[in-house]
C-alpha positions in Angstrom: -19.2 35.3 -16.0 -17.0 32.3 -15.6 -15.8 30.7 -19.0 -17.8 28.6 -20.4 -15.0 26.0 -21.2 -13.3 25.8 -18.0 -16.5 24.8 -16.3 -16.5 21.8 -18.8 -12.9 20.9 -18.0 -14.0 20.7 -14.2 -18.0 20.3 -13.3 -18.6 17.0 -11.5 -21.8 16.5 -12.0 -22.4 16.1 -7.8 -25.6 16.8 -6.1 -25.0 18.7 -3.5 -28.0 18.6 -0.4 -26.6 22.0 2.2 -28.5 22.5 4.9 -27.7 23.3 9.2 -26.2 19.8 10.9 -29.1 19.6 13.0 -31.7 19.2 10.3 -33.2 16.2 8.6 -36.3 17.9 6.8 -34.3 18.1 3.7 -36.1 19.8 1.0 -33.5 20.7 -1.7 -30.6 19.9 -3.2 -28.5 22.4 -5.9 -25.6 21.5 -8.5 -24.4 23.1 -11.9 -24.6 21.2 -15.7 -22.5 21.8 -18.7 -25.4 21.4 -21.1 -25.8 22.1 -25.2 -22.8 25.2 -24.8 -25.1 26.0 -22.0 -24.5 26.4 -18.7 -27.1 25.4 -16.3 -27.8 25.8 -12.6 -30.1 23.5 -11.1 -32.3 23.4 -7.7 -33.8 19.4 -6.8 -37.2 19.7 -4.8 -38.1 16.8 -3.2 -41.2 16.2 -4.7 -43.7 15.1 -2.1 -46.9 15.2 -4.4 -45.4 11.6 -5.8 -45.7 9.9 -2.4 -48.8 11.7 -0.8 -51.6 12.8 -3.2 -53.4 16.4 -2.4 -56.6 15.0 -0.9 -54.9 11.9 1.1 -55.9 12.5 4.4 -51.8 12.7 5.3 -51.7 16.2 3.1 -55.3 17.0 5.1 -53.5 16.8 8.3 -50.2 18.4 7.6 -53.1 21.6 6.1 -53.4 21.9 10.4 -50.2 23.6 10.9 -49.4 24.0 7.1 -45.7 24.6 8.1 -43.0 23.4 10.7 -43.1 24.8 13.6 -39.4 24.7 14.5 -39.7 25.8 18.4 -37.0 27.1 21.2 -37.9 23.7 22.3 -38.9 21.2 20.5 -39.9 20.3 16.1 -43.1 19.4 14.8 -43.6 18.9 11.6 -45.7 19.4 9.0 -45.8 15.8 8.0 -44.7 13.0 10.7 -41.0 12.6 11.7 -41.1 9.6 10.6 -42.3 9.9 7.2 -39.9 12.6 7.0 -37.2 10.8 8.0 -38.2 7.6 5.9 -39.9 9.0 2.8 -39.7 12.3 2.1 -36.2 13.7 3.0 -33.5 13.6 0.1 -30.5 11.7 1.8 -27.4 11.2 -0.1 -27.0 7.7 -1.9 -30.1 6.8 -2.2 -32.5 7.2 -5.4 -34.8 10.3 -4.3 -38.0 11.8 -6.5 -37.3 15.8 -7.7 -38.1 18.1 -9.8 -35.7 20.5 -11.1 -35.9 23.7 -11.7 -32.8 25.0 -13.8 -31.7 27.8 -16.1 -28.8 29.5 -17.7 -28.1 33.2 -16.4 -26.1 35.5 -19.3 -23.6 37.6 -18.2 -26.2 40.4 -17.4 -27.3 37.9 -14.7 -30.3 38.1 -16.1 -32.4 34.3 -16.8 -31.6 33.2 -20.4 -33.8 29.9 -20.9 -35.6 27.6 -17.7 -36.2 23.8 -17.6 -38.6 22.5 -15.1 -38.2 18.5 -15.4 -39.4 15.7 -12.9 -36.2 13.9 -12.2 -34.8 11.1 -10.1 -31.8 11.8 -8.4 -29.1 10.3 -6.5 -27.4 13.4 -3.6 -23.6 13.3 -4.0 -22.6 15.0 -0.6 -25.0 16.0 2.4 -23.1 19.3 3.8 -23.2 21.7 7.3 -22.7 24.8 5.8 -19.2 25.4 6.9 -18.4 22.1 4.8 -20.2 23.8 2.1 -17.7 27.2 3.0 -14.3 25.0 2.9 -15.0 23.4 -0.7 -16.0 27.2 -2.1 -13.0 28.3 -0.2 -10.6 25.7 -2.0 -12.2 24.9 -4.8 -9.9 22.1 -5.4 -9.8 21.5 -9.4 -11.8 18.0 -9.0 -14.5 20.3 -6.5 -14.9 23.8 -8.4 -19.3 23.3 -8.7 -19.9 25.2 -5.6 -17.2 27.8 -6.6 -19.2 28.2 -9.7 -22.3 28.4 -9.2 -21.0 30.8 -6.6 -19.5 33.0 -9.2 -22.5 32.9 -11.1 -25.1 33.6 -8.8 -23.3 37.3 -7.5 -24.5 38.2 -11.2 -27.4 37.1 -10.5 -28.1 39.0 -7.3 -26.2 42.1 -8.9 -29.2 41.9 -11.2 -31.6 42.0 -8.7 -30.2 44.7 -6.5 -29.8 46.7 -10.0 -34.0 46.6 -10.0 -34.2 47.7 -6.4 -34.0 44.7 -4.8 -33.6 45.2 -0.9 -30.3 43.7 0.5 -30.2 43.6 5.0 -27.7 42.3 7.2 -28.8 37.9 7.4 -26.6 37.4 10.9 -28.1 36.9 13.8 -28.6 34.5 16.5 -30.7 32.4 18.5 -31.6 30.6 21.3 -31.5 26.5 20.8 -30.9 23.1 23.0 -28.1 21.9 22.9 -27.0 19.2 25.3 -29.8 20.2 27.0 -28.6 23.3 27.7 -30.6 26.0 26.4 -27.5 28.4 24.0 -27.4 31.2 21.9 -25.9 30.5 18.7 -25.1 32.5 16.4 -25.7 32.5 12.9 -23.5 34.4 10.3 -24.1 35.3 6.7 -22.0 32.9 5.1 -20.7 32.1 1.3 -22.6 29.4 1.3 -26.1 30.6 2.9 -25.5 33.2 0.3 -24.9 30.3 -2.2 -28.0 28.1 -1.1 -30.6 31.1 -0.6 -30.0 32.9 -3.8 -30.6 29.6 -5.4 -33.8 29.1 -3.9 -34.7 32.5 -4.8 -33.7 31.7 -8.2 -35.7 28.2 -7.8 -38.6 29.9 -7.1 -38.4 32.3 -9.8 -38.1 29.3 -12.8 -41.4 27.6 -11.1 -43.7 31.2 -11.3 -42.2 31.9 -15.0 -43.0 28.3 -16.4 -47.1 27.8 -14.0 -47.2 31.5 -15.5 -45.8 30.6 -19.4 -48.1 27.4 -19.4 -50.8 29.0 -17.9 -51.1 26.9 -15.0 -52.8 27.8 -11.8 -50.6 28.8 -9.3 -49.8 30.2 -5.9 -47.7 33.3 -6.8 -45.7 34.9 -4.1 -45.5 39.0 -3.8 -44.8 42.3 -2.2 -44.7 46.2 -3.4 -42.6 48.6 -1.9 -43.7 52.1 -0.1 -41.8 55.1 -1.6 -40.6 56.0 1.9 -37.4 52.8 1.1 -35.1 54.6 -0.4 -34.6 57.1 2.0 -34.2 54.5 5.3 -32.5 51.8 2.8 -29.5 54.6 2.7 -26.7 53.8 5.0 -25.2 56.2 7.0 -22.3 57.0 9.0 -24.2 58.1 12.1 -26.6 54.9 11.9 -25.4 51.2 13.0 -26.2 49.2 10.4 -28.1 47.4 12.4 -30.3 49.8 13.0 -30.3 50.8 9.3 -31.6 47.5 8.1 -34.3 47.5 10.8 -35.6 51.0 9.2 -35.5 49.6 5.7 -37.4 46.1 6.9 -40.5 48.4 9.1 -40.9 50.2 5.8 -41.2 47.3 3.3 -45.3 45.7 3.0 -46.0 43.0 4.2 -45.9 40.0 1.5 -48.1 37.7 0.5 -49.8 35.1 -1.3 -51.4 36.2 -5.1 -53.3 33.4 -7.4 -52.2 36.0 -10.0 -48.8 37.4 -11.2 -47.5 40.1 -8.8 -44.1 42.0 -8.4 -41.9 41.0 -5.1 -40.7 43.7 -5.0 -38.1 43.7 -2.2 -36.5 40.6 -4.5 -36.6 42.6 -7.8 -38.4 40.1 -9.3 -41.4 40.8 -11.6 -42.1 37.3 -10.6 -41.8 34.7 -7.6 -42.8 31.8 -5.7 -42.5 29.6 -2.8 -41.6 25.7 -4.0 -38.6 25.2 -2.5 -39.6 23.5 1.3 -42.9 21.2 0.2 -42.3 19.3 3.4 -41.8 22.5 5.9 -44.3 24.5 4.2 -47.7 23.7 2.8 -48.0 26.1 0.2 -44.7 25.1 -1.7 -46.4 21.5 -1.2 -49.1 22.5 -3.2 -47.2 24.5 -5.7 -45.3 21.5 -6.9 -48.2 19.2 -7.0 -49.6 21.4 -9.4 -46.5 21.1 -11.3 -45.6 17.5 -11.1 -49.3 17.3 -12.2 -49.0 19.3 -15.4 -45.2 17.3 -15.7 -47.4 13.8 -15.4 -50.4 15.1 -17.5 -52.7 14.6 -14.6 -55.8 17.1 -13.6 -54.5 20.2 -11.4 -56.3 22.2 -8.8 -58.6 24.8 -10.8 -57.6 28.8 -9.6 -61.0 28.8 -7.6 -59.6 25.8 -5.6 -56.9 27.3 -5.1 -58.2 30.6 -3.5 -60.1 28.8 -1.2 -57.5 26.6 0.1 -54.9 29.5 0.6 -57.7 31.1 2.6 -57.4 28.3 4.7 -54.0 28.3 5.0 -53.4 32.0 5.2 -55.0 31.3 8.7 -53.3 28.0 10.0 -49.8 29.6 9.1 -50.4 32.6 10.6 -51.8 30.8 14.0 -48.5 28.1 13.5 -46.1 31.6 13.8 -48.1 32.6 16.3 -47.2 29.4 18.4 -44.1 29.8 17.4 -43.0 33.5 18.5 -44.9 32.7 22.0 -42.7 30.0 22.7 -39.7 32.1 21.6 -40.4 35.2 23.3 -41.4 33.1 26.6 -38.1 31.5 26.7 -35.8 34.5 25.8 -37.6 36.0 28.9 -36.2 32.7 31.0 -32.6 33.0 29.4 -32.3 36.8 29.9 -33.1 36.7 33.9 -29.9 34.2 33.8 -27.9 35.6 31.4 -29.0 39.7 31.3 -29.0 41.3 34.4 -26.6 44.3 34.6 -25.4 46.7 32.4 -27.0 45.4 28.8 -26.1 47.5 25.7 -29.3 47.7 23.2 -30.6 49.9 20.3 -33.9 50.9 21.1 -36.1 50.3 17.7 -39.7 51.1 18.3 -42.0 50.8 20.8 -44.6 48.2 20.6 -47.1 50.0 23.0 -46.0 53.1 24.7 -48.8 53.5 27.6 -47.1 50.4 28.5 -43.5 50.9 28.0 -43.2 47.8 25.8 -40.5 48.7 23.5 -38.7 46.5 20.5 -34.0 46.6 21.4 -31.9 45.2 19.5 -29.1 43.8 22.1 -25.8 44.7 21.0 -24.0 41.7 22.8 -26.2 39.1 21.9 -27.5 40.2 18.2 -30.9 39.7 18.5 -34.0 41.8 18.7 -36.6 41.4 21.9 -39.7 43.2 23.2 -38.6 44.3 26.9 -40.9 46.7 29.4 -38.1 49.5 29.5 -39.8 51.0 32.6 -38.2 54.7 33.1 -37.7 55.7 29.3 -39.8 58.0 27.6 -37.6 58.7 24.2 -38.5 57.5 21.1 -35.7 58.2 18.9 -35.1 55.0 16.5 -31.4 53.4 16.7 -30.9 55.1 20.6 -27.9 53.5 22.3 -29.0 52.6 26.0 -27.5 50.7 28.3 -30.1 48.7 30.8 -30.9 46.6 33.7 -33.0 44.2 34.5 -35.2 45.2 37.5 -38.3 43.0 37.0 -39.2 39.2 35.1 -41.3 36.9 35.5 -42.3 34.1 32.7 -44.7 36.3 30.5 -42.5 39.9 30.7 -38.9 41.5 31.4 -38.6 44.6 33.1 -35.3 46.4 32.5 -34.6 50.1 33.9 -32.2 52.6 31.8 -29.1 53.1 33.4 -27.1 55.4 30.7 -28.2 57.0 27.7 -25.5 58.0 24.6 -25.5 61.9 24.6 -27.8 63.5 22.0 
């Protein structure tokens, strides 16, 4: 762990909002503070309930989708885009109301103390992940905050891994429209992406602990692991990393929401919640509403009311996710018709329908998974390397023919 005297000497109390360059739904910012001999890691979450009442028409309209829909062709925000840009998003050099979730972490990576506060902040920087990586890498004396945050959060992740958290590769590629052209954009693991992700996991943990300790009715996020995970999580020199990660993820039970606190096993936590994206996800908005009103001594929803609301949101959210998947599937098919015709290398992952020859494949050169039809393939070995060639396609399906299989 870092020497606390070093942090006291170099800390700047800057507040950083870090996200992709084209993001305008800016829910969160992070900072580090030296307070009364403690080093506190802060995640500041936009306080949407201060602006939008839970029973308002604006809130009810947001509930229709329950999440922002990030489709390749369009973004449909949960709240209106004008409201997001003018009132809800955190903005540099502008006073923003937030709920701040803070924690001190001991040398073992355990949470020592937690803090939950309603604050007005002024974010100092709005950074892309690339800009944040540069700050972390160079770590100038006047800007060491992100470096310190990263170092402490690595200790925190080691704690979660000791508690059997599942760690998988987060590098991937996805299609985006840039300059009116459909392009494949790579997203690679980086220290800044790890930093933000771990900060958000910590914030969700803090909120769940606080809600449970204060008996605040709350929506928790939970997940149970199967015993088989012990086998699939072991990487072998004979199994490519991407295939090992697929095996790991395929053994996980689906995560779910619960009104009572439960373990989130794949994160290595005995308590967790979604609270860091209240502009983009309705569950987060509800949870922040509960905590905001508790902090302000206002009436909060009961567990019974939350349970009724959760049933509706689960359905709405599933419908929205299906819309995004259908949009992505069709556009990837169209992109592959132009860019994926000959001698593509894939790993066969599994049959979605063996009778219809619909398979899930990982495209090695493009770094994404996609469902395709393999017209002449009958195998079922997970991770089988295949070379395929486009045989036929339309807007809904894409059919490939296997032209080469690796020696088995």
